[in-house]
C-alpha positions as YAML, in Angstrom:
chain: A
units: angstrom
residues:
- id: 1
  name: UNK
  ca: [150.56, 48.41, 101.52]
- id: 2
  name: UNK
  ca: [147.72, 50.91, 101.90]
- id: 3
  name: UNK
  ca: [149.94, 53.12, 104.06]
- id: 4
  name: UNK
  ca: [152.72, 53.07, 101.46]
- id: 5
  name: UNK
  ca: [150.34, 54.09, 98.69]
- id: 6
  name: UNK
  ca: [148.84, 56.84, 100.84]
- id: 7
  name: UNK
  ca: [152.25, 58.25, 101.85]
- id: 8
  name: UNK
  ca: [153.44, 58.23, 98.25]
- id: 9
  name: UNK
  ca: [150.14, 59.86, 97.23]
- id: 10
  name: UNK
  ca: [150.83, 62.67, 99.68]
- id: 11
  name: UNK
  ca: [154.34, 62.97, 98.29]
- id: 12
  name: UNK
  ca: [153.20, 63.22, 94.69]
- id: 13
  name: UNK
  ca: [152.90, 66.51, 92.91]
- id: 14
  name: UNK
  ca: [149.32, 65.78, 91.88]
- id: 15
  name: UNK
  ca: [147.88, 65.99, 95.41]
- id: 16
  name: UNK
  ca: [147.98, 69.81, 95.27]
- id: 17
  name: UNK
  ca: [146.07, 69.96, 92.00]
- id: 18
  name: UNK
  ca: [142.92, 68.46, 93.51]
- id: 19
  name: UNK
  ca: [142.63, 70.96, 96.33]
- id: 20
  name: UNK
  ca: [141.68, 69.78, 99.83]
- id: 21
  name: UNK
  ca: [140.33, 66.48, 98.45]
- id: 22
  name: UNK
  ca: [143.79, 65.67, 97.07]
- id: 23
  name: UNK
  ca: [145.12, 65.74, 100.62]
- id: 24
  name: UNK
  ca: [142.08, 64.37, 102.42]
- id: 25
  name: UNK
  ca: [141.87, 61.07, 100.51]
- id: 26
  name: UNK
  ca: [145.51, 60.02, 101.07]
- id: 27
  name: UNK
  ca: [145.29, 61.03, 104.73]
- id: 28
  name: UNK
  ca: [142.13, 58.93, 105.15]
- id: 29
  name: UNK
  ca: [143.90, 56.01, 103.46]
- id: 30
  name: UNK
  ca: [146.94, 56.46, 105.69]
- id: 31
  name: UNK
  ca: [144.75, 56.48, 108.80]
- id: 32
  name: UNK
  ca: [142.77, 53.42, 107.71]
- id: 33
  name: UNK
  ca: [145.96, 51.54, 106.82]
- id: 34
  name: UNK
  ca: [147.46, 52.35, 110.21]
- id: 35
  name: UNK
  ca: [144.34, 51.19, 112.03]
- id: 36
  name: UNK
  ca: [144.22, 47.93, 110.06]
- id: 37
  name: UNK
  ca: [147.90, 47.26, 110.70]
- id: 38
  name: UNK
  ca: [147.78, 48.09, 114.38]
- id: 39
  name: UNK
  ca: [144.79, 45.85, 115.09]
- id: 40
  name: UNK
  ca: [146.23, 42.86, 113.26]
- id: 41
  name: UNK
  ca: [149.71, 43.39, 114.70]
- id: 42
  name: UNK
  ca: [148.45, 43.65, 118.28]
- id: 43
  name: UNK
  ca: [146.34, 40.49, 117.87]
- id: 44
  name: UNK
  ca: [149.23, 38.53, 116.38]
- id: 45
  name: UNK
  ca: [151.82, 39.60, 118.95]
- id: 46
  name: UNK
  ca: [149.66, 39.28, 122.07]
- id: 47
  name: UNK
  ca: [147.94, 36.14, 120.75]
- id: 48
  name: UNK
  ca: [151.30, 34.46, 120.28]
- id: 49
  name: UNK
  ca: [152.25, 34.94, 123.91]
- id: 50
  name: UNK
  ca: [151.46, 32.51, 126.70]
- id: 51
  name: UNK
  ca: [148.57, 33.35, 129.03]
- id: 52
  name: UNK
  ca: [150.94, 34.28, 131.84]
- id: 53
  name: UNK
  ca: [152.98, 36.63, 129.64]
- id: 54
  name: UNK
  ca: [150.17, 38.40, 127.76]
- id: 55
  name: UNK
  ca: [150.02, 41.38, 130.14]
- id: 56
  name: UNK
  ca: [153.76, 41.97, 129.93]
- id: 57
  name: UNK
  ca: [153.78, 41.48, 126.16]
- id: 58
  name: UNK
  ca: [150.90, 43.95, 125.72]
- id: 59
  name: UNK
  ca: [152.73, 46.49, 127.88]
- id: 60
  name: UNK
  ca: [155.98, 46.08, 125.94]
- id: 61
  name: UNK
  ca: [154.09, 46.32, 122.65]
- id: 62
  name: UNK
  ca: [152.50, 49.59, 123.75]
- id: 63
  name: UNK
  ca: [155.86, 50.92, 124.94]
- id: 64
  name: UNK
  ca: [157.58, 50.03, 121.67]
- id: 65
  name: UNK
  ca: [154.76, 51.58, 119.62]
- id: 66
  name: UNK
  ca: [154.90, 54.82, 121.63]
- id: 67
  name: UNK
  ca: [158.70, 55.02, 121.40]
- id: 68
  name: UNK
  ca: [158.52, 54.38, 117.66]
- id: 69
  name: UNK
  ca: [155.91, 57.08, 117.16]
- id: 70
  name: UNK
  ca: [157.93, 59.53, 119.24]
- id: 71
  name: UNK
  ca: [161.17, 58.82, 117.39]
- id: 72
  name: UNK
  ca: [159.43, 58.86, 114.01]
- id: 73
  name: UNK
  ca: [157.65, 62.16, 114.65]
- id: 74
  name: UNK
  ca: [160.83, 63.79, 115.94]
- id: 75
  name: UNK
  ca: [163.00, 62.39, 113.16]
- id: 76
  name: UNK
  ca: [160.66, 63.21, 110.30]
- id: 77
  name: UNK
  ca: [159.88, 66.62, 111.83]
- id: 78
  name: UNK
  ca: [163.59, 67.35, 111.99]
- id: 79
  name: UNK
  ca: [164.04, 66.15, 108.42]
- id: 80
  name: UNK
  ca: [161.19, 68.41, 107.28]
- id: 81
  name: UNK
  ca: [162.69, 71.44, 109.04]
- id: 82
  name: UNK
  ca: [166.09, 70.69, 107.50]
- id: 83
  name: UNK
  ca: [164.64, 70.30, 104.00]
- id: 84
  name: UNK
  ca: [162.74, 73.59, 104.29]
- id: 85
  name: UNK
  ca: [166.03, 75.27, 105.10]
- id: 86
  name: UNK
  ca: [164.91, 77.71, 107.79]
- id: 87
  name: UNK
  ca: [164.19, 77.51, 111.49]
- id: 88
  name: UNK
  ca: [161.31, 79.97, 111.18]
- id: 89
  name: UNK
  ca: [158.71, 78.12, 109.08]
- id: 90
  name: UNK
  ca: [156.51, 81.23, 108.88]
- id: 91
  name: UNK
  ca: [159.26, 82.85, 106.80]
- id: 92
  name: UNK
  ca: [159.80, 79.85, 104.50]
- id: 93
  name: UNK
  ca: [158.97, 80.08, 100.83]
- id: 94
  name: UNK
  ca: [155.89, 78.06, 99.77]
- id: 95
  name: UNK
  ca: [157.95, 76.07, 97.28]
- id: 96
  name: UNK
  ca: [160.36, 75.07, 100.07]
- id: 97
  name: UNK
  ca: [157.46, 73.94, 102.26]
- id: 98
  name: UNK
  ca: [156.02, 71.86, 99.41]
- id: 99
  name: UNK
  ca: [159.44, 70.34, 98.71]
- id: 100
  name: UNK
  ca: [159.98, 69.48, 102.39]
- id: 101
  name: UNK
  ca: [156.51, 67.95, 102.70]
- id: 102
  name: UNK
  ca: [156.82, 65.89, 99.53]
- id: 103
  name: UNK
  ca: [160.26, 64.54, 100.34]
- id: 104
  name: UNK
  ca: [159.28, 63.73, 103.94]
- id: 105
  name: UNK
  ca: [156.21, 61.76, 102.80]
- id: 106
  name: UNK
  ca: [158.23, 60.07, 100.04]
- id: 107
  name: UNK
  ca: [160.79, 58.90, 102.60]
- id: 108
  name: UNK
  ca: [157.96, 57.73, 104.86]
- id: 109
  name: UNK
  ca: [156.46, 55.69, 102.01]
- id: 110
  name: UNK
  ca: [159.84, 54.19, 101.18]
- id: 111
  name: UNK
  ca: [160.46, 53.24, 104.81]
- id: 112
  name: UNK
  ca: [157.05, 51.56, 105.06]
- id: 113
  name: UNK
  ca: [157.72, 49.72, 101.80]
- id: 114
  name: UNK
  ca: [161.14, 48.61, 103.08]
- id: 115
  name: UNK
  ca: [159.56, 47.30, 106.29]
- id: 116
  name: UNK
  ca: [156.99, 45.34, 104.26]
- id: 117
  name: UNK
  ca: [159.72, 43.89, 102.05]
- id: 118
  name: UNK
  ca: [161.81, 42.84, 105.05]
- id: 119
  name: UNK
  ca: [158.84, 41.15, 106.73]
- id: 120
  name: UNK
  ca: [157.92, 39.37, 103.48]
- id: 121
  name: UNK
  ca: [161.50, 38.23, 103.02]
- id: 122
  name: UNK
  ca: [161.65, 36.89, 106.57]
- id: 123
  name: UNK
  ca: [158.41, 34.97, 106.06]
- id: 124
  name: UNK
  ca: [159.75, 33.50, 102.80]
- id: 125
  name: UNK
  ca: [162.90, 32.31, 104.58]
- id: 126
  name: UNK
  ca: [160.79, 30.76, 107.34]
- id: 127
  name: UNK
  ca: [158.74, 28.87, 104.74]
- id: 128
  name: UNK
  ca: [161.89, 27.60, 103.02]
- id: 129
  name: UNK
  ca: [163.44, 26.38, 106.28]
- id: 130
  name: UNK
  ca: [160.30, 24.48, 107.31]
...
């Protein structure tokens, strides 16, 4: 939830009005939210595995995290470049750069929110079945 709020904070128009602090605070929140998620997720996934499988599970978890980060960085970077509308970012208009940044962070926040909703829905269904 913290990551969603931080990403949407970076996407908002008000972040630019507060100068560097308007960007620093959401980035700090995004980083803290990621660290909290990653620690809890790693503990839950590896802790749920049998003793014999923990090494393999930890390796697969690291692989999936790295592939996800790689695909996410490439995909969102490509989206940003497309939204800016030029291949040479040094020649882009400032308004186009702001638009690309805001829309990219807005999509990021929406994707994180969607992931949270799907996980919550799955947990609700598991509680109903039990």
